[in-house]
C-alpha positions in Angstrom: 23.4 5.4 -19.2 19.7 5.4 -20.0 20.5 3.0 -22.9 22.3 0.7 -20.5 19.1 0.5 -18.4 16.9 -0.3 -21.3 19.2 -3.2 -22.3 19.6 -4.5 -18.8 15.8 -4.3 -18.2 15.4 -7.2 -20.6 17.8 -9.3 -18.7 16.2 -9.0 -15.3 12.7 -10.0 -16.0 13.1 -12.7 -13.3 13.0 -10.0 -10.7 9.4 -9.1 -11.6 7.8 -11.6 -9.3 4.7 -12.0 -7.2 5.2 -12.3 -3.5 4.0 -14.0 -0.3 3.8 -13.2 3.3 4.1 -10.1 5.5 7.3 -8.9 3.9 6.2 -10.0 0.5 9.0 -12.5 -0.2 9.4 -14.3 -3.4 7.9 -17.8 -3.6 10.1 -20.8 -4.3 8.6 -21.7 -7.6 9.2 -18.2 -8.9 12.9 -17.6 -8.1 15.3 -20.5 -8.6 18.8 -19.9 -7.3 20.3 -22.7 -9.2 19.3 -21.2 -12.6 19.5 -17.5 -11.9 22.9 -17.1 -10.2 25.6 -18.8 -12.2 27.5 -16.2 -14.2 29.0 -12.7 -13.7 26.3 -11.2 -15.8 23.6 -12.7 -13.6 25.0 -10.8 -10.6 25.5 -7.6 -12.6 21.9 -7.7 -14.0 20.6 -8.3 -10.4 22.6 -5.3 -9.2 20.8 -3.1 -11.8 17.5 -4.8 -10.8 18.0 -3.9 -7.2 18.3 -0.2 -8.2 15.2 -0.5 -10.3 13.3 -1.9 -7.3 14.6 1.1 -5.3 13.5 3.5 -8.0 10.0 2.1 -8.1 9.8 2.1 -4.3 10.7 5.8 -4.1 9.0 7.0 -7.3 6.3 8.6 -5.1 7.3 7.4 -1.7 10.2 9.9 -1.7 7.8 12.8 -1.1 5.0 11.1 0.7 7.3 9.7 3.4 9.2 13.0 3.5 8.6 16.4 2.0 4.8 16.4 1.9 4.9 16.2 5.8 6.7 19.6 6.0 3.5 21.7 5.8 5.1 23.5 2.8 2.7 21.8 0.4 -1.1 22.1 0.1 -3.8 22.0 -2.5 -3.1 22.7 -6.2 -3.5 25.9 -8.2 -5.7 28.5 -6.5 -6.3 26.1 -3.7 -8.9 24.5 -5.8 -7.7 20.9 -5.8 -6.9 18.5 -3.0 -6.8 14.8 -2.3 -7.3 13.1 1.1 -4.1 11.0 0.9 -2.0 14.1 0.5 -4.0 16.2 2.9 -3.5 13.5 5.6 0.3 13.6 5.1 0.5 17.4 5.2 -1.6 17.3 8.4 0.3 14.4 10.0 -3.0 12.5 10.4 -2.3 9.5 8.2 -4.5 6.4 8.9 -3.2 2.9 9.0 -5.0 2.3 5.7 -2.9 4.9 3.9 -1.1 3.4 0.9 2.3 4.7 2.2 1.8 3.3 5.7 2.8 0.0 4.1 6.5 -1.0 4.0 6.0 -3.8 1.5 8.0 -2.3 -1.4 11.0 -1.4 0.9 11.2 -5.0 2.1 10.9 -6.3 -1.4 13.8 -4.2 -2.4 15.8 -5.3 0.6 15.1 -8.9 -0.4 16.7 -8.3 -3.8 19.8 -6.8 -2.1 19.9 -9.8 0.2 19.8 -12.2 -2.7 22.6 -10.3 -4.4 24.7 -10.4 -1.3 24.0 -14.1 -0.8 24.9 -15.4 -4.3 27.5 -13.0 -5.7 30.3 -14.2 -3.5 30.0 -17.7 -5.1 30.2 -16.4 -8.7 33.5 -16.1 -10.6 34.2 -12.7 -12.1 36.9 -11.8 -14.7 37.7 -8.7 -12.6 37.6 -8.9 -8.8 37.0 -5.1 -8.5 33.8 -5.5 -10.5 32.7 -8.2 -8.1 33.4 -5.9 -5.2 31.4 -3.1 -6.9 28.4 -5.4 -7.3 28.6 -6.4 -3.6 29.0 -2.7 -2.5 25.8 -2.0 -4.4 23.9 -4.7 -2.5 25.0 -3.1 0.8 24.2 0.4 -0.5 20.6 -0.5 -1.6 19.9 -2.3 1.7 21.4 0.6 3.7 19.1 3.1 2.0 16.1 1.0 2.7 16.8 0.5 6.3 17.7 4.1 6.8 14.3 5.2 5.5 12.5 2.5 7.4 14.1 3.5 10.7 13.1 7.2 10.2 9.6 6.4 8.9 8.5 3.7 11.4 11.1 3.4 14.1 11.3 -0.2 15.3 11.2 -2.6 12.4 12.2 -6.1 11.4 15.8 -6.6 10.3 16.0 -9.1 7.5 19.4 -9.9 6.1 18.7 -13.3 4.6 17.5 -13.6 1.1 14.0 -15.2 1.0 13.3 -17.5 -1.9 11.2 -20.3 -0.3 7.8 -20.3 1.1 9.1 -22.6 3.8 11.3 -19.9 5.3 10.2 -17.9 8.3 8.1 -15.0 6.9 7.0 -13.6 10.3 9.9 -11.6 11.7 9.7 -9.5 14.8 10.3 -5.8 15.1 13.8 -4.9 16.3 14.5 -1.7 18.3 15.2 1.2 16.0 18.7 1.5 17.4 19.5 -2.0 15.9 18.0 -0.9 12.6 20.3 2.1 12.5 23.2 -0.2 13.5 22.5 -2.3 10.4 22.6 0.8 8.2 26.0 1.7 9.6 27.4 -1.8 9.2 26.2 -2.0 5.6 27.7 1.4 4.8 31.0 0.6 6.3 31.3 -2.6 4.4 30.2 -1.0 1.2 32.8 1.8 1.6 35.5 -0.9 2.0 34.4 -2.8 -1.1 33.7 0.0 -3.6 36.6 0.5 -6.1 37.9 4.1 -5.8 37.6 4.8 -9.5 33.8 4.1 -9.8 32.0 7.3 -11.1 28.6 5.8 -11.9 25.6 8.0 -11.2 22.8 5.4 -11.4 24.5 2.9 -9.1 26.7 3.1 -6.1 30.0 5.1 -6.2 32.4 6.2 -3.4 30.7 9.6 -3.5 27.2 8.2 -3.2 28.2 6.0 -0.3 29.9 8.9 1.4 26.8 11.1 0.9 24.6 8.4 2.5 27.1 8.1 5.3 27.1 11.9 5.9 23.3 11.9 5.8 23.1 9.0 8.3 25.8 10.3 10.6 24.3 13.8 10.8 21.0 12.2 11.7 22.6 10.0 14.4 24.3 13.1 15.8 21.4 15.5 15.9 18.3 13.3 16.3 19.6 10.1 17.9 22.1 11.9 20.2 24.9 9.7 19.0 27.7 12.0 20.1 30.8 13.6 18.7 31.8 10.4 16.9 29.0 10.8 14.4 29.7 14.4 13.7 33.3 13.4 12.9 32.0 10.6 10.6 29.8 13.1 8.8 32.7 15.5 8.5 35.0 12.9 7.0 32.3 11.7 4.6 31.5 15.2 3.4 35.2 16.0 3.0 35.6 12.9 0.8 32.8 14.0 -1.5 34.0 17.6 -1.8 37.5 16.3 -2.8 36.2 13.7 -5.2 36.2 15.8 -8.4 32.5 16.7 -8.7 31.6 20.3 -9.4 28.5 22.5 -9.2 26.6 23.0 -12.4 26.9 26.5 -13.6 23.2 26.5 -14.5 20.8 25.3 -11.8 18.1 24.4 -14.4 20.4 22.0 -16.2 20.6 19.8 -13.2 17.0 18.7 -13.7 16.7 18.9 -17.5 16.4 15.6 -19.4 19.1 16.7 -21.9 21.7 17.5 -19.2 20.7 15.6 -16.1 23.9 13.5 -15.8 26.1 16.6 -15.3 29.0 17.2 -13.0 26.9 17.9 -9.9 24.8 14.7 -9.8 26.1 12.0 -7.5 23.3 9.4 -7.4 20.0 9.5 -9.3 17.3 7.0 -10.3 17.1 6.5 -14.0 13.9 7.5 -15.8 13.7 6.9 -19.6 11.0 6.7 -22.2 10.0 3.1 -23.1 11.9 1.8 -20.0 10.5 3.6 -16.9 8.6 6.8 -16.5 6.1 8.4 -14.1 6.9 9.5 -10.5 5.7 12.2 -8.2 6.4 15.2 -10.5 3.2 14.4 -12.3 1.4 16.1 -9.3 2.8 19.5 -10.2 1.7 20.0 -13.8 -1.6 21.0 -15.3 -4.1 19.1 -17.5 -3.5 20.4 -21.0 -7.3 21.0 -21.4 -7.2 23.7 -18.8 -4.4 25.7 -20.5 -4.6 27.5 -23.8 -2.7 25.3 -26.4 -0.5 28.2 -27.4 0.9 28.1 -23.9 1.5 24.4 -23.7 5.1 24.1 -22.5 5.4 27.7 -23.7 5.9 28.3 -20.9 3.3 26.4 -18.8 4.1 22.7 -17.9 1.1 20.6 -18.9 0.3 16.9 -18.9 -2.6 14.5 -18.4 -3.8 15.3 -14.9 -4.6 18.4 -13.0 -2.1 20.0 -10.5 -2.9 18.2 -7.3 -0.5 20.0 -5.0 1.7 23.0 -4.8 3.6 25.2 -2.5 1.8 27.1 0.3 1.8 30.9 0.3 4.3 30.9 3.2 6.7 28.7 1.1 6.3 30.9 -1.9 7.2 33.9 0.3 10.5 32.3 1.2 11.3 31.2 -2.4 10.6 34.7 -3.8 12.3 36.8 -1.1 15.0 37.7 -3.6 13.5 38.0 -7.0 16.9 37.9 -8.7 17.4 34.3 -7.4 18.2 32.4 -10.6 16.7 29.2 -9.1 13.2 30.7 -9.4 13.1 29.9 -13.2 13.2 26.2 -12.1 11.5 26.2 -8.7 8.7 28.6 -9.0 7.1 30.1 -12.1 3.9 32.1 -12.6 2.2 33.0 -15.8 -1.2 34.6 -16.7 -3.1 32.7 -19.4 -5.0 35.7 -20.9 -7.1 33.4 -23.1 -8.2 31.3 -20.1 -8.2 34.4 -17.8 -6.3 32.4 -15.2 -2.9 32.6 -13.5 -0.9 29.4 -13.3 1.9 28.6 -10.8 4.1 25.6 -11.2 7.7 24.2 -10.8 9.9 23.2 -13.8 11.9 20.8 -11.6 11.8 17.2 -13.0 9.1 18.3 -15.6 10.2 15.7 -18.1 9.7 16.0 -21.9 6.9 17.2 -24.2 6.9 14.9 -27.2 4.2 15.0 -29.9 1.9 16.9 -27.5 2.4 14.2 -24.9 4.0 14.5 -21.5 6.8 12.0 -20.9 8.0 11.9 -17.3 11.5 10.9 -18.1 13.5 13.2 -15.8 15.9 11.4 -13.5 15.1 11.8 -9.8 18.2 12.8 -7.9 18.8 11.5 -4.4 22.2 13.2 -3.8 24.0 15.9 -5.6 27.0 18.1 -4.7 24.8 20.8 -3.4 23.8 18.4 -0.6 27.5 18.1 0.4 28.0 21.9 0.7 24.9 22.2 2.9 25.9 19.2 5.0 29.4 20.9 5.3 27.7 24.1 6.4 25.6 22.3 9.0 28.6 20.5 10.4 30.4 23.8 10.9 27.3 25.3 12.5 27.3 22.4 15.1 31.0 23.1 15.7 30.1 26.8 16.2 32.3 27.7 13.3 29.7 30.2 12.0 32.0 32.0 9.5 32.9 28.6 8.0 29.2 27.6 7.8 28.4 30.9 6.0 31.3 30.3 3.7 30.0 26.9 2.7 26.6 28.3 2.0 28.0 31.1 0.0 30.0 28.7 -2.2 26.7 27.0 -3.1 24.5 30.1 -3.5 26.9 32.1 -5.6 25.2 30.7 -8.7 21.8 31.8 -7.4 22.7 35.4 -6.5 25.9 36.0 -8.5 27.7 37.1 -5.3 30.5 34.9 -3.7 29.9 36.7 -0.4 26.1 37.0 -0.4 25.8 36.4 3.3 28.2 38.3 5.6 30.5 36.3 7.8 29.4 38.2 10.9 26.0 36.5 11.3 25.0 35.2 14.7 24.3 31.6 15.6 20.6 32.2 15.3 21.0 33.9 12.0 23.2 31.1 10.6 20.6 28.5 11.6 17.9 30.5 9.9 19.9 30.8 6.7 20.6 27.0 6.7 16.9 26.4 6.9 15.9 29.0 4.3 18.6 28.1 1.8 17.7 24.5 2.0 14.1 25.5 1.2 15.3 27.5 -1.8 17.8 25.0 -3.1 15.9 21.7 -2.7 12.2 22.3 -3.2 10.4 19.2 -4.6 13.5 17.0 -4.1 12.1 15.0 -1.1 14.7 16.3 1.5 13.2 19.0 3.5 11.2 17.0 6.1 14.3 15.3 7.2 16.2 18.6 7.2 13.6 20.2 9.4 13.8 17.4 12.0 17.6 17.4 12.0 17.7 21.2 12.4 15.0 21.1 15.1 12.5 23.3 13.4 9.9 20.8 12.2 7.3 21.8 14.9 7.8 25.4 13.9 7.5 24.9 10.2 4.5 22.7 9.9 1.4 24.4 11.4 -0.3 21.1 11.9 2.5 20.0 14.2 2.5 23.2 16.3 2.1 22.3 20.0 2.3 18.5 19.3 5.9 18.0 20.4 4.7 15.8 23.3 2.7 13.4 21.1 4.2 9.9 21.1 6.0 9.2 17.8 4.2 12.0 16.0 7.2 12.2 13.6 6.8 8.6 12.6 4.2 6.9 10.4 1.6 4.4 11.5 2.1 0.8 10.2 -0.4 -0.5 7.7 -3.2 -2.7 8.8 -2.2 -5.3 6.2 1.2 -5.8 7.8 -0.2 -6.0 11.3 -2.9 -8.5 10.4 -0.5 -10.6 8.4 2.2 -10.8 11.0 1.2 -11.2 14.7 4.9 -11.0 15.6 5.1 -7.3 14.8 3.4 -6.5 18.1 0.7 -4.3 16.8 0.6 -0.7 15.8 3.3 1.9 16.3 2.8 3.4 19.7 1.0 6.7 19.4 -0.8 5.7 16.3 -3.2 3.1 17.7 
């Protein structure tokens, strides 16, 4: 699959364009529909291009918009390093000048999906199912973007027309967040109808990837947006579809994130990272500058690279991760090693660490958005909401057997409070550094307990949202100013 992306990258250079206006839409002279959308391969190349835009958008945004807000992350090794942009996120004190207060890249990605959906129907395909797959991908990419936009900023413009001319209206208004969520749901339902049942791709949309996004969305609507029983049923159906779709848990947790085995049976949807095609991403924050570690210990075992470790788990998070020292996930999620030559202890994660080639760090590990473990934890959460506590415990036990070597690690007699606690704790142990936990904490209603900077701030207006960037507000008077609560 990585080779496919390298080849396709050469065919989609037309997607690398400069932009104009508040939502950064392509200018007419730079994207010509008459020359770019004529054949089947044009649409297929654009489909891969939309996923590349999505990958670039979430390369660091995944954790800044999400997990860094949990309060589980702080300064780097020995609390010696910090950076204001990260500190502000940990502390939920982001200014409107923060780089990730800008939704530009999300809307640029949406525009690529919109163009794909606009022109693909008019192109002849040799296989109609392939055409449906391309269209399903357009809806999938757009749904992901709007789902994140709604959770990050709340009210937001809904743009479903592909912009390719500077004469088009570039100053859309913000729609109520309920309408943004409705757009997500509509896109997902259409995509699920279109996607051929036999698609098993991991770097583009598949039935399982669409069902995972539907389960994620529906659980959010049920728990956070008070959408009612209908959404719990939607989530249950989507999760059941995934659990019965032939995926299987990897026997070795570490292999899920290793470059040599990252397309294993557990992965459902991931962004492709490959040397000479696309590297980088947020995992660069977790490794050490090679000059600070004795050469004999470079990747033996200490993960080193070109910059210093800017952020790492808090002591409270480390306590949760290391509660059971026999947890086999620790070899990936939390390592500690004393460099006797430097007289310093190093702590790091091996998750998404990439490759060490000719004494050079290559950040070529795929970043996973959904894997089968998510489905098991969603299943457990649904059963918890249905007060089927033994069923919830059973779903968790199915997942954590590989961590503890015990198919009945948690007893079926746990109380409701205990089940909720294990849902939170096992998410923390299974998914560190994967960008999920902030959203999990909000859904499970523990976010104000987990982040010390949010304690007592439950009444603050929109405290769980982000401010909107000054650039967007200044460029578009129709947005109506700053997100309430962040003025």
